[in-house]
C-alpha positions as CSV (number, residue, x, y, z in Angstrom):
1,M,19.6,-11.5,-18.2
2,I,17.1,-11.9,-15.3
3,P,18.7,-13.5,-12.3
4,H,17.3,-16.9,-11.1
5,Y,15.5,-17.0,-7.8
6,R,18.2,-19.2,-6.3
7,N,20.8,-16.5,-6.9
8,I,22.2,-14.5,-4.0
9,H,23.9,-11.3,-5.2
10,N,27.5,-10.9,-3.9
11,R,26.7,-7.4,-2.7
12,F,23.8,-8.4,-0.6
13,K,24.0,-7.5,3.1
14,I,21.7,-7.6,6.2
15,N,22.3,-5.2,9.0
16,G,25.8,-4.5,7.7
17,F,26.9,-8.1,7.3
18,H,27.6,-9.9,4.1
19,I,25.8,-13.2,4.2
20,E,26.0,-16.2,1.9
21,K,23.4,-18.9,1.5
22,Q,24.5,-21.3,4.2
23,S,24.8,-18.3,6.6
24,L,21.2,-17.3,5.6
25,F,19.9,-20.6,7.0
26,Q,21.7,-20.0,10.3
27,L,20.4,-16.4,10.4
28,A,16.8,-17.5,9.7
29,Y,16.9,-20.1,12.4
30,S,18.4,-17.7,14.9
31,L,15.7,-15.1,14.2
32,I,13.0,-17.6,14.5
33,K,14.3,-19.0,17.8
34,E,15.5,-15.8,19.5
35,G,14.2,-12.8,17.7
36,A,11.4,-10.4,18.4
37,S,8.0,-11.2,16.7
38,F,8.9,-9.1,13.6
39,E,12.3,-10.8,13.3
40,K,10.6,-14.3,13.6
41,E,8.3,-13.3,10.6
42,F,11.4,-12.2,8.7
43,G,13.2,-15.4,9.5
44,E,10.3,-17.6,8.5
45,F,10.0,-15.9,5.1
46,L,13.8,-16.1,4.7
47,L,13.6,-19.9,5.2
48,D,10.7,-20.2,2.7
49,W,12.7,-18.2,0.1
50,I,15.9,-20.3,0.3
51,D,14.3,-23.7,0.4
52,D,14.1,-26.0,-2.6
53,K,10.6,-25.2,-3.6
54,E,9.9,-23.1,-6.8
55,T,6.7,-21.6,-5.3
56,I,5.8,-19.7,-2.1
57,V,2.4,-19.2,-0.4
58,L,1.3,-15.5,0.2
59,T,-1.5,-14.2,2.2
60,T,-3.6,-11.4,0.7
61,S,-4.4,-8.3,2.9
62,G,-8.2,-8.7,3.0
63,T,-8.9,-5.2,1.7
64,T,-12.0,-6.2,-0.2
65,G,-12.9,-9.5,1.5
66,M,-11.5,-12.3,3.7
67,P,-7.7,-12.8,3.5
68,K,-6.8,-15.8,1.5
69,N,-3.7,-17.8,0.6
70,I,-2.3,-17.8,-3.0
71,T,0.6,-19.7,-4.4
72,V,3.1,-17.8,-6.6
73,N,6.3,-18.6,-8.4
74,K,9.5,-17.3,-6.7
75,Q,10.8,-16.4,-10.2
76,A,7.8,-14.1,-10.6
77,M,8.8,-12.3,-7.4
78,V,12.3,-11.9,-8.9
79,N,10.8,-10.4,-12.0
80,S,8.8,-7.9,-9.9
81,A,12.0,-7.0,-8.0
82,I,13.9,-6.3,-11.2
83,A,11.1,-4.1,-12.5
84,T,11.2,-2.1,-9.3
85,A,14.9,-1.7,-9.5
86,N,14.8,-0.5,-13.1
87,F,12.0,2.0,-12.3
88,F,13.6,3.5,-9.2
89,D,17.2,3.1,-10.4
90,L,18.2,0.8,-7.5
91,R,21.7,-0.5,-7.9
92,P,24.0,-3.0,-6.2
93,G,25.4,-1.6,-2.9
94,D,22.4,0.8,-2.4
95,T,21.2,1.0,1.2
96,I,17.5,0.2,2.0
97,L,15.5,0.2,5.2
98,H,13.0,-2.7,5.9
99,A,10.2,-1.3,8.2
100,L,7.2,-3.3,7.1
101,P,5.7,-6.6,8.4
102,S,7.3,-9.6,6.7
103,R,4.1,-11.6,6.7
104,Y,2.7,-9.6,3.8
105,I,3.9,-9.1,0.3
106,A,5.3,-5.6,0.6
107,G,7.6,-6.7,3.4
108,K,8.6,-9.9,1.6
109,M,9.5,-8.0,-1.6
110,M,11.9,-5.7,0.3
111,L,14.0,-8.8,1.1
112,V,13.7,-10.3,-2.4
113,R,14.9,-7.0,-3.9
114,A,17.9,-6.9,-1.6
115,I,18.9,-10.5,-2.3
116,I,18.5,-10.3,-6.1
117,I,19.7,-6.8,-6.7
118,G,22.5,-6.8,-4.2
119,L,21.2,-4.2,-1.7
120,E,22.3,-3.5,1.9
121,I,19.2,-4.0,3.9
122,D,18.7,-2.9,7.6
123,L,15.8,-4.4,9.5
124,I,13.8,-2.5,12.1
125,A,10.4,-3.2,13.8
126,P,7.4,-2.3,11.6
127,N,6.3,0.4,14.0
128,S,3.9,3.3,13.1
129,H,6.6,5.7,14.4
130,L,10.1,5.5,12.9
131,N,11.5,8.2,15.1
132,D,12.9,6.1,18.0
133,L,13.9,3.1,15.8
134,L,15.6,4.7,12.7
135,P,19.4,4.4,12.7
136,N,21.2,7.7,12.3
137,K,22.2,7.2,8.7
138,K,21.2,8.0,5.2
139,Y,19.3,5.4,3.0
140,D,18.8,5.2,-0.7
141,F,15.4,3.6,-0.5
142,T,12.5,2.5,1.8
143,A,8.9,1.4,1.6
144,L,6.3,2.7,4.1
145,V,2.6,2.8,4.7
146,P,0.9,6.3,4.9
147,L,0.6,6.1,8.7
148,Q,4.4,5.6,9.1
149,A,5.0,8.5,6.8
150,E,2.6,10.8,8.6
151,N,4.1,10.0,12.0
152,S,7.7,10.3,10.9
153,L,7.8,13.4,8.7
154,D,10.9,14.8,10.5
155,K,12.8,11.6,9.7
156,L,12.0,11.2,6.0
157,H,14.8,13.4,4.8
158,Q,17.1,10.5,5.7
159,F,15.8,8.6,2.6
160,K,16.7,9.5,-1.0
161,K,13.7,7.7,-2.4
162,I,10.5,6.6,-0.6
163,I,7.6,4.5,-1.8
164,I,4.3,4.6,0.1
165,G,1.6,2.0,-0.4
166,G,-0.9,-0.2,1.3
167,A,-3.5,2.6,1.4
168,K,-4.2,5.8,-0.5
169,V,-2.1,8.8,0.3
170,S,-4.5,11.6,1.4
171,D,-4.3,15.1,-0.1
172,D,-3.4,16.4,3.3
173,L,-0.4,14.0,3.7
174,A,0.6,14.6,0.1
175,L,1.0,18.4,0.8
176,K,3.2,17.6,3.8
177,L,5.3,15.2,1.8
178,Q,6.0,17.8,-0.9
179,T,8.1,19.7,1.7
180,I,10.4,16.8,2.2
181,P,13.7,16.9,0.2
182,S,13.3,13.3,-1.0
183,D,11.8,11.6,-4.1
184,I,8.5,10.2,-2.7
185,Y,6.1,8.1,-4.7
186,E,2.6,6.6,-4.0
187,T,2.4,3.1,-5.4
188,Y,-0.4,1.1,-6.9
189,G,-0.5,-2.7,-6.6
190,M,-1.7,-5.7,-4.6
191,T,-0.6,-9.1,-3.4
192,E,-1.7,-10.7,-6.7
193,T,0.6,-8.3,-8.7
194,L,3.5,-8.9,-6.2
195,T,3.3,-5.3,-5.0
196,H,3.3,-2.3,-7.3
197,I,2.8,-2.3,-11.0
198,A,2.6,1.6,-11.1
199,A,3.9,4.6,-9.1
200,R,2.9,8.2,-8.9
201,K,5.3,10.9,-7.7
202,I,3.7,12.8,-4.9
203,G,2.2,16.0,-6.3
204,E,1.7,14.6,-9.8
205,P,-1.7,13.4,-11.1
206,F,-0.9,10.2,-13.0
207,F,0.5,6.7,-12.0
208,N,3.2,5.6,-14.4
209,V,3.2,1.9,-15.2
210,L,6.3,-0.2,-14.6
211,E,8.0,-1.9,-17.5
212,H,6.6,-5.4,-16.8
213,A,2.9,-4.5,-16.9
214,S,0.3,-3.1,-19.3
215,I,-3.1,-1.6,-18.7
216,S,-6.6,-1.3,-20.1
217,K,-10.2,-0.8,-18.8
218,D,-13.2,-3.1,-18.7
219,E,-16.9,-2.1,-19.4
220,R,-17.1,-0.7,-15.8
221,A,-14.2,1.6,-16.4
222,C,-12.1,-0.5,-14.0
223,L,-8.4,-1.1,-14.4
224,V,-7.3,-4.4,-16.1
225,I,-3.7,-5.4,-15.6
226,E,-1.6,-7.7,-17.7
227,A,1.8,-8.7,-16.3
228,P,2.9,-11.9,-18.0
229,T,6.2,-12.2,-16.1
230,I,4.3,-12.0,-12.9
231,T,1.0,-13.9,-13.4
232,D,-0.9,-15.7,-16.1
233,G,-4.0,-14.1,-17.5
234,K,-5.5,-10.7,-16.8
235,I,-6.1,-9.2,-13.3
236,I,-9.4,-7.4,-13.3
237,T,-9.6,-4.9,-10.5
238,N,-12.4,-2.9,-8.9
239,D,-10.5,0.3,-9.3
240,I,-12.1,2.9,-11.5
241,V,-9.5,4.8,-13.5
242,E,-9.1,7.3,-16.3
243,I,-6.4,6.1,-18.7
244,Q,-4.2,8.9,-20.0
245,N,-2.2,6.8,-22.4
246,N,-0.9,3.2,-22.4
247,R,1.6,3.9,-19.7
248,Q,-0.3,6.3,-17.4
249,F,-3.6,6.3,-15.5
250,Q,-5.4,8.3,-12.9
251,W,-7.1,6.5,-10.0
252,L,-10.7,7.7,-9.3
253,G,-12.0,5.3,-6.7
254,R,-13.4,1.9,-5.9
255,Y,-16.2,0.5,-8.0
256,D,-17.8,-1.1,-5.0
257,N,-17.8,2.2,-3.2
258,V,-19.4,4.4,-5.9
259,I,-22.5,6.2,-4.8
260,N,-25.4,6.9,-7.3
261,S,-27.2,9.9,-5.8
262,G,-29.9,11.5,-7.8
263,G,-28.4,9.9,-11.0
264,I,-25.0,11.4,-10.3
265,K,-22.0,9.1,-9.7
266,L,-20.0,10.1,-6.7
267,F,-16.6,8.7,-5.7
268,P,-16.3,8.6,-1.8
269,E,-12.5,8.6,-2.0
270,Q,-12.6,12.0,-3.9
271,I,-14.9,13.5,-1.3
272,E,-12.7,12.2,1.5
273,A,-9.7,13.8,-0.2
274,K,-11.5,17.2,-0.1
275,L,-12.3,16.8,3.6
276,A,-9.0,15.3,4.7
277,S,-7.5,18.5,6.1
278,Q,-10.9,19.6,7.7
279,I,-11.7,16.7,10.0
280,G,-9.4,15.8,12.8
281,V,-10.5,12.2,13.4
282,P,-10.5,9.1,11.2
283,F,-13.6,9.1,8.9
284,F,-15.0,7.8,5.6
285,I,-17.8,8.6,3.2
286,A,-20.5,6.1,2.4
287,S,-24.2,6.1,1.5
288,E,-27.6,4.9,2.7
289,P,-30.9,4.5,0.9
290,D,-33.0,7.6,0.3
291,P,-36.6,7.7,-1.1
292,I,-35.8,10.7,-3.4
293,L,-32.1,10.4,-4.3
294,G,-31.9,6.6,-4.4
295,H,-28.9,6.9,-2.1
296,K,-27.6,9.8,-0.1
297,V,-24.1,10.6,1.1
298,I,-23.3,9.9,4.8
299,L,-20.2,10.8,6.9
300,V,-18.9,8.2,9.3
301,L,-16.6,9.4,12.1
302,E,-14.4,7.4,14.5
303,S,-14.6,8.8,18.0
304,D,-15.7,7.7,21.4
305,K,-16.7,11.3,22.2
306,E,-19.4,13.5,20.6
307,I,-18.1,15.7,17.8
308,S,-19.5,19.0,16.6
309,L,-18.6,19.8,13.0
310,D,-18.8,23.3,11.6
311,S,-20.9,23.3,8.4
312,Q,-18.3,25.4,6.7
313,I,-16.0,22.4,6.3
314,F,-18.3,21.2,3.6
315,D,-18.1,24.4,1.6
316,G,-15.6,22.9,-0.8
317,L,-18.0,20.1,-1.8
318,E,-20.5,20.0,-4.7
319,K,-24.2,20.0,-3.7
320,F,-24.6,16.2,-4.1
321,E,-21.3,15.5,-2.4
322,K,-22.3,17.1,0.9
323,P,-23.2,14.5,3.6
324,K,-26.9,14.4,4.4
325,A,-26.3,12.5,7.7
326,T,-23.4,11.9,10.1
327,Y,-22.8,8.8,12.2
328,L,-20.3,8.3,15.1
329,V,-18.6,4.9,15.6
330,S,-16.3,4.4,18.6
331,H,-14.0,2.1,16.8
332,F,-13.7,1.4,13.0
333,E,-13.2,-2.2,11.9
334,R,-9.9,-2.6,10.2
335,T,-8.0,-5.3,8.2
336,E,-4.8,-6.7,9.5
337,T,-2.9,-4.2,7.4
338,T,-4.9,-1.3,9.2
339,K,-7.0,-0.4,6.3
340,I,-10.6,0.7,7.2
341,N,-13.1,-2.1,6.6
342,R,-16.0,-0.1,5.5
343,T,-18.5,-2.9,5.1
344,E,-17.9,-4.3,8.6
345,T,-17.8,-0.8,10.2
346,L,-21.1,0.1,8.6
347,K,-22.7,-3.0,10.2
348,K,-22.2,-1.2,13.5
349,I,-24.5,1.6,12.5
350,K,-28.1,0.7,13.4
351,V,-29.5,2.1,10.1
352,N,-30.1,0.5,6.7
353,V,-26.8,1.3,5.1
354,S,-25.4,0.1,1.7
């Protein structure tokens, strides 16, 4: 039987202390009044979770547009937490580390999982480097963004299982992660699906769909998600996928990023993956109009200094994948969750880009 959102598991702990509902109120107020900024965010969500309302307001990350507020049922968040627990075999008494901002869904769901499943959760600042903050102990589970994983490789062995989301895991990072003696997964999801509906073990090609969701494709070959215990109706994404079977899919790229060059469809994300280990600064692939090709591939680099790239770094690309022009931007525009905002960044380039 699925627990109710008002339930607090008797094995639930925060920072080593067993806390019941009345004590949660006191903890939340204390964090809001006296805590650091990340603790205040945590306290504010904690108050929202244990109030008498059946719903809660979430803020989307703004990956594909302006951030917006959406209202979701707390019971739907419980259903998501249970699906995660079943997929990753999380059990009462397991230890987890909370290292994400609590103002976004990924951070909120770490707390919900702990309360509902009965996990022992430790809270640290959502820093890009875990090295100086991570307690000297082993954990069963944590959730990170790629930047945290990249900057904390020598600490990841402290976790039995790690999920990485919020942005795509690059091929270069994936190779490094495969040397870590932990079970590490890249997740697929969004605020609207209350975090992940699928996970892919690092080194494997396909995302596996969690028990509470089902998948299909629309006429654009974009992923369509149905998760009736999470949200009403279908969620139509802009993610182009190849569906292996009804429980597995391969992510190819964003529909709004696809480049049609000389009649050939190119996925910028796949080109970026091939170049990830070759370019030492942040970059992305985009396109600009071309009188012959329709659109040509361009490379956009983030640097405040001139960069000279050896043409050999493009040897692993197909003919149409190779950039026909390179642009330098001193600072990429990013969303609040640190994802590159391609559209806003391209506006900085004084050419007619698309």
